[in-house]
N, C-alpha and C positions, 0 to 999 in steps of 0.2 A: 192459769198457765201450767201446761203439762209437757214434760219431756220424757221420752222413753228411748233408751239406747242412743242418746244424742252423741254424735261423733263429728269431729272436725279434723280433717287431714290436710296437710300441706305437702304434697308429694308423698314420700314415704314416711314423713313425720306425722305422728298422731298427737295432736295438741289436746283434744278432748276425746276421751276413750269410753264411750258407751255409758254415759251417766243418766240417771233417772231422778226427776224431782217434780214436785207440785207446789205451786205458790198461789195462795189464796188472795182474793181482793182485799186490799188494805193491809196486807202483811208486809213486814220488813224482813227481807231475806238476805243473808250475807254470804259472800264467797270469800273464804279465808285461805291464804296459802302464799308461798313465796313467789317471786317472779318466775315465770315459766311454768306455773302449775296448771294453767289452762283457764284461769279466771277471765281474762280479757277476751279470749276466743269464745267462751261461753256467752259473755255479755253481748258481743258483736252479733252472734247468731240470734239472740233474743231480740236485739234491736233491728234486725233485718238489714244489717250492714255486711253480713258475711253469710253465704249459703251453707246450709246443713249438708255435710258429706254423707251421713247415714243416720238412721233412726228417725224418730218423729218428734216434732215440736209444734205445739199449738199455743199461740199468744192471743189473748182476748178471744179465744174460740176460733181463731183463724190460722191458716197455714202460711208461714212466711214465704214459701216458694210461690204462692199464687196471690197472696194478699199483702205483699210487702209494703206497698205505698199506703194502704189503709191502716196497717199496724203502725207504721212510722208516724202517721198523723196523730196517733193517740199515745205516743211515747215521748217523754222528755229525757234528754241526755245531759249529764253533767260530766264532761271529760276530766281526766286527771290534770291536764294543763288548761288554764283559762285561754280562750280564743276570742276574747273581746276585741272590738275595734277601739284602740286606745285613743284615736283622734276624735271620736264622736263623744257626745255627752252620754251620761248614764241613761237618760230617757230615750235618746235616739238609738242606743244599742237595742233596746227593747222594741222600738217602733220598726226598725229595719228588719229585725229577726221575725217579727210577727207577720211581715209581708210574705215570708216564705210559705206560710200556711194559708195564703189567700184569704186572710181575714180582713173584714172592712176596717178602714182606718179608725173609725169611731170605736169599734170593739177593741182594737189593739190599744188605743189610748186609755180606755176604761180599765182594761186588764193591767196595763203597764202601771197606772197610778195605784191600783190595788196591790200589785206585787211589790212596788217600791215601798209601800206602807208595810206590807207583810215582812219584808226583809230589812226594814228600818233604814231605807236609803232615800226617803222622800226629800230630805233636806239637801241631798246631793244630786237631785234629778238633772240639774242643768250644768253640773260640773263635768269636765272631761274625765275620762276613765283613767288616763295614764298616771296622774298623781295619787290616786286612791290607794289605801292600804291593801295588803294582801287579803285581809278578812273581808273588806268591802267588795273587792273584785270577785271573791268567791261567792258572796251573797248575790252579787249581780248575775253571775253565771247561773246560779240556781234560779233566780227570778226569770232569766231569759229562757231557761228550760221549761218553765211553767206557763209561758205566754200562750201556748196552744191548749191550755187546760187539760194536760195529759192524765190518763188513768194509771200509767206506769211511769215511774221515775227511776232511771238507771244512773247510779253515782259511782264513779271510779276514783277511789282515794279522795273523798270530798274535802278532807281537812288537812291534807299534807302540807306542812310548812307553816301552819297557822299557830298563833299563840293560844294559850289555854282559854282566854276570855273569848276569842273569836270562835274557837272550836265549840265551846258551850253554847254560844248564841246560835250557831248553825245546828247543833243538836236540837235545840228548842224548836227551830223552824221546821226541821224534818219530823219531829214528833207531832207537831201540829198538822202537818200534811198527812201523816198516817191517820190521825183522828178524823180527817176529812175523807178518808177512804182511798187515798193514793197509795198504790202498791209501790214498794221501794226495793230495788236490788242493789246491794252495796258491796264494794270491795274495799278493804282497809287493811293496813298493817298495824293499826292501833288496837290493842287488845281491849282497853277500856271502852273504846268507841264501838267495837263489835258487841260488847256486853250491854252497852247502853242502848244501842239503836236496833239491834236485830232480835226479832221474835224467834227466829230459827236461823241456823247457818250450816253450811257445808264446809268441811275441811278438805281442800283439794291438794293433791300431790300427784305429779306425773300424769295429769289429765283425768284422774279418777277421783271419786269421792272416797276419802278414807273414813269419814264419819259424818253424820248429819243429825241435828237436833237443836233444842234450845241451848243457849250458852251454859246455863246452870246444869242442865242434864249432861252435857258433854264433860263438864268439869267433874261432876259426881261419878260418871261412868269411867273416865280415863285417868283420874288423878286422885290425890288424897286431899284431906281438908287443909293441910298446911305444908309448906315447903321450908326447910332449913337450908340457907345458903351459907357455905363456908368459903370465904375469899382469901386468896393468897397473893402477896405482892411479888414473890419470887417467880419469874417466868419459867424457871426450870422445875417448878413443883409438879410432881407426878400425881395429878388428882385421881387417876385410875388406881394407882397403888394405895392411895389413902382410902378410896372406896372399898378396896379389898380388906383393908385393915378394920374398917367399920362395918363389915358385913354382918347383917342381922339387926342393926340398929334402925333400919328404915325399910319400908315396903319396896322402895326402888331407889336407885342412884342414877344421876346423870353427871358424868365427868366432863366439864367444859374446860377450855384452856386456862381460864382465870379463876374458876370457882367449882365447887362441888355442890350439887343439889341433892338433898336428902328428902324424899317424899314420905311424909309421916302424918298421922292424925294428931300428934302432940309434939309440937316443935320444941317447947321448953324442956320436956323430959328428955327428948333426943339430944338436945344441946348439953344437958347435964351429963349424959352418958359419954358424949364426945370428949368433954373435959376430963371425965373420970379415966378415960383411956389415955390421957396425957397429950392429946392433940391441941395445939394452940394456933388456930387460924388468925390471920391479921384482922379480920372483921367477920361478924356473923349477922345474919338477918333472918327473922322468922316472918313469913308472909303467908297469905292465903294463896291457894292454887289459882292460876289464871288460864285463859285459853292458850297462851303460849306454851304452858306446860303440857296441855293436851296435844298441841301440835308436835312438841318435842317427843312425846310418848308415841305418837302415831307414825312419825316420819324419821325420827332419829336426828333431826337437825332443827336449828333455831328458825323461827318464822321469817326473820329478816336476812337469812343467808342469801 
C-alpha cells in the first residue's frame, strides 16, 4: 500500500493534508492522534469508503478510484462501534454477513466455524448476541470482518471499553493474524496497545504526519529514558512557575494542570535534586517514557484532549 500527497477535503476544511506512507504486506501500522487529527478520514480513503481529494493512493496495487469494489472485497473492517445484529445468534451474524461477499453457503459455514474457534466463541455459536459481554461482541466483530478472508484488516479503536483480560485476548488474536500475513491498520488511544501491536506508526496532528517510525524509535528520538512526575493536590498550584524554579534539572519540562513532568535519563537523581531545592510535591512517580510523551512533545497537548 502506497500513498503520496494523500489529501482529503470537505469543502474548505482539509482533514488530511498531503501525507505519504508505505505499508508492507503483513505489517501492523498504527495511526496515533487525538480526535480530529485525520485518522478516520485516512482509513476511510484506504477502505474505499471515501474518495481521495488529491494525491495518489494504491491499495493492493490498485487505484481506489477505479477498483473500489475489488479492493473492498479484500479488506476487512472493524468499526469503533459494534454493528452486530443483536437478535441473531453468533453464528447467524457470520452467515448473513458472508452473503454480502457472494460466497457459497458451504464456504461461509466452514469459515464461520473456523473463525468462531479462532476467536474462542465456538461454545456461544447458537446464543443470541445481545446478552454477550463487550469482549465477546468485540471478538465477534473481528470474526465477522474476517469472513471474506481479507488481506488487509482496518481496526478503529479495537479495544475501547474492554477490560484488561479481554484486551489481551484480542491482542493475541491480532498478533496471530499478523503471523498469517494479514496487514493491519490500527487507530487507538491506548499507548500500551500501540506499542504492543504496531510495527510502525504515524503520529497525526492537524491532518499531517508529525512523525513516523517504530514505537521504540519514536520514544528514543523524541523523549528521554525516564519521566519524573510531580503531582500537586492544590488546584491553584502554578506548575509553570515550579518548572522555572527547577530549570536545569531536566532536559525538558511539561507543565500540566495537576502535575509537572520532568524528562530526564535518571529519575532518581533528578528527584533527589528536587527535594534538595526544598520542593515537596504531594506525590511523585518515576516511569519510562511512552508514546504519549512523544505526542506531547510533538503537538504540545495530551493525546486524549
